[in-house]
C-alpha positions in Angstrom: 104.9 -3.2 -38.8 105.4 -6.9 -39.6 101.8 -7.1 -41.2 102.5 -4.0 -43.5 105.9 -5.6 -44.5 104.1 -8.6 -45.5 101.4 -6.7 -47.5 104.2 -4.8 -49.3 106.1 -7.9 -50.1 102.7 -9.4 -51.5 102.1 -6.4 -53.7 105.7 -6.4 -55.0 105.6 -9.9 -55.7 102.3 -9.6 -57.4 103.5 -6.7 -59.4 106.9 -8.5 -60.5 104.7 -11.6 -61.6 102.1 -9.4 -63.7 105.3 -7.8 -65.3 106.9 -11.2 -66.0 103.8 -12.6 -67.6 103.3 -9.4 -69.7 106.9 -9.5 -71.0 106.6 -13.2 -71.7 103.5 -12.5 -73.7 105.1 -9.5 -75.6 108.0 -11.7 -76.5 105.8 -14.6 -77.8 103.9 -12.2 -79.9 107.1 -10.6 -81.3 108.5 -14.0 -82.3 105.3 -14.9 -83.9 105.1 -11.7 -85.8 108.8 -12.2 -86.7 108.1 -15.7 -88.1 105.1 -14.7 -90.1 107.0 -12.0 -91.7 110.1 -14.3 -92.5 107.9 -16.7 -94.4 109.0 -17.9 -97.8 106.6 -19.7 -100.3 107.9 -23.3 -101.1 109.0 -23.9 -104.5 109.2 -27.8 -104.7 111.7 -29.6 -106.9 111.3 -33.1 -108.2 113.5 -36.0 -106.9 116.2 -36.6 -109.8 118.6 -39.6 -109.4 121.2 -40.5 -111.9 119.7 -37.7 -114.2 116.3 -39.2 -114.1 113.2 -38.0 -112.4 112.0 -40.5 -110.1 109.4 -38.5 -108.2 107.6 -35.3 -109.2 108.0 -32.1 -107.1 104.8 -32.7 -105.2 105.2 -36.3 -104.4 102.5 -39.0 -105.3 99.7 -37.9 -103.0 96.2 -37.5 -104.5 94.7 -35.5 -101.7 95.1 -31.6 -102.0 96.2 -31.3 -98.4 98.8 -34.0 -98.7 100.0 -32.4 -102.0 100.4 -29.0 -100.2 102.3 -30.7 -97.3 104.6 -32.6 -99.5 105.3 -29.5 -101.6 106.5 -27.9 -98.4 108.7 -30.9 -97.6 110.3 -30.8 -101.1 111.7 -27.7 -101.4 115.5 -27.2 -101.9 116.0 -23.5 -101.3 118.6 -22.5 -98.6 118.1 -19.5 -96.7 120.8 -16.8 -96.5 122.9 -17.3 -93.4 121.7 -14.4 -91.4 118.1 -15.1 -92.4 117.5 -17.9 -89.7 115.3 -16.9 -86.8 116.7 -18.2 -83.4 113.8 -20.3 -81.6 114.1 -21.9 -78.2 113.2 -25.7 -78.2 110.7 -25.2 -75.6 109.0 -22.4 -77.5 108.9 -24.3 -80.8 107.4 -27.3 -78.9 104.6 -25.0 -78.0 104.0 -23.0 -81.2 100.2 -22.6 -81.8 98.5 -24.8 -84.2 95.4 -22.7 -84.8 96.7 -21.0 -88.0 99.9 -22.9 -88.9 100.1 -21.3 -92.3 100.9 -18.0 -90.6 104.3 -19.5 -89.5 105.0 -22.4 -92.1 107.9 -21.5 -94.3 109.9 -19.3 -91.9 113.6 -20.0 -91.7 114.5 -21.0 -88.2 117.3 -22.5 -86.0 116.8 -24.4 -82.8 119.4 -25.8 -80.4 119.1 -29.2 -78.6 120.6 -32.8 -78.6 120.0 -35.6 -80.9 118.3 -38.5 -79.2 117.2 -42.1 -80.0 118.7 -42.5 -83.5 119.1 -41.0 -86.9 116.3 -43.0 -88.5 116.6 -43.7 -92.3 113.0 -44.0 -93.4 113.5 -47.0 -95.7 110.7 -49.2 -94.5 107.5 -49.7 -96.1 105.1 -48.2 -96.8 107.5 -45.1 -97.6 106.3 -41.5 -97.8 104.1 -39.9 -100.4 106.6 -36.9 -100.5 109.1 -39.5 -102.0 106.7 -41.4 -103.8 107.0 -44.2 -101.4 110.3 -45.2 -102.8 112.7 -47.0 -100.1 116.2 -46.8 -101.5 118.8 -44.9 -99.1 118.9 -42.1 -101.5 115.3 -41.7 -101.8 114.2 -41.3 -98.4 114.1 -38.8 -95.5 116.2 -39.1 -92.5 114.2 -38.5 -89.3 116.1 -37.1 -86.3 114.9 -36.5 -82.8 115.9 -33.2 -81.3 115.3 -33.0 -77.5 115.8 -30.5 -74.9 118.3 -32.6 -72.9 120.3 -35.4 -73.8 119.4 -39.1 -74.4 115.5 -38.5 -74.2 112.6 -40.6 -75.2 111.0 -39.8 -78.6 107.8 -38.4 -76.9 110.0 -35.6 -75.8 111.4 -34.9 -79.3 111.0 -32.3 -82.0 111.3 -34.0 -85.3 113.8 -32.6 -87.7 114.6 -34.1 -91.1 116.9 -34.2 -94.1 115.4 -35.2 -97.5 116.7 -36.9 -100.5 116.2 -33.6 -102.6 118.5 -31.6 -100.2 121.1 -34.0 -99.0 122.8 -33.7 -102.6 123.4 -30.1 -101.9 125.4 -30.9 -98.7 128.1 -33.5 -97.4 126.2 -34.9 -94.4 127.4 -38.3 -93.3 124.7 -40.6 -91.5 127.5 -42.4 -89.3 129.0 -39.1 -88.3 125.5 -37.8 -87.1 124.8 -41.2 -85.6 127.8 -40.5 -83.3 126.0 -37.4 -81.9 123.1 -39.4 -80.7 122.6 -39.8 -77.0 125.7 -37.7 -76.3 126.3 -34.5 -74.5 127.2 -32.7 -77.8 124.7 -29.9 -78.3 123.5 -29.5 -81.9 122.0 -26.6 -83.7 119.6 -27.4 -86.5 118.6 -24.8 -89.0 116.0 -25.1 -91.8 112.3 -24.4 -92.7 109.5 -24.4 -90.3 106.8 -26.8 -91.0 103.6 -28.1 -89.5 103.0 -32.0 -90.2 99.4 -32.5 -89.6 99.5 -36.0 -90.3 101.1 -36.7 -86.8 98.9 -34.9 -84.4 97.5 -38.3 -82.9 101.2 -39.1 -82.0 101.9 -36.0 -79.8 102.9 -37.1 -76.4 103.9 -40.7 -77.7 106.1 -40.5 -80.6 106.9 -36.7 -80.6 106.4 -33.5 -78.5 104.9 -31.5 -81.2 104.0 -31.7 -85.1 106.0 -28.5 -85.8 109.2 -29.5 -87.5 112.3 -28.3 -89.0 111.7 -29.9 -92.5 113.8 -29.8 -94.6 117.0 -29.2 -92.6 119.4 -26.9 -94.5 122.3 -26.7 -92.0 123.5 -28.9 -89.1 126.1 -27.7 -86.5 127.6 -28.9 -83.3 128.9 -26.9 -80.5 132.5 -26.5 -80.4 132.9 -26.1 -76.5 134.1 -22.6 -77.0 130.8 -20.7 -77.4 130.8 -21.3 -81.1 129.4 -23.8 -83.5 130.9 -26.0 -86.3 129.2 -27.0 -89.3 129.2 -30.7 -89.7 129.6 -30.8 -93.4 132.3 -33.4 -94.4 132.4 -34.7 -90.9 133.2 -38.5 -90.8 
């Protein structure tokens, strides 16, 4: 009787495990299909400061692959509030890299914590997307979104605001810095992008080259089960 019971439990456990794996695969396939269907082609805009164009829409790169990448970074369109697809931090960190164009350009939102720092990219050599310009209003802000508070950058998904999108918002760097390495959970929304330039940095300076770039909305948990937009926060 005891042997039969053990056999029954083993068979039951195996069945549950198979069902769980199958369910997980179905959910993953469903999400990938949802992301693919939601893609919006990027329509980049030039960087205009003080009424003058200081960088063209596709940046300053000469290589076609970089021009295409920078064009994705330099979009300014904002998805409808209900268009963002929720994606878990762990799921985003493990999105497939085989065919990134199948997923790039989907509007997503991902929850996590800001770690390390809000890094204003004002150091040489700069970035081709912004024509290697270095003034504060000409550069990206790199933020490190982690699955737990106060983690190293190797455990981070990179999310970025850009100088083309920030004029459309009222984001304050100092206010965002105050959220870094705290227990304040944030929700980052924006465009899903695959930054192939940084594949060699996976595991040392980032967890993945999938990014939210550019960011179009930043929210912080309100402690009541909801979210508060950080626009105008000081």
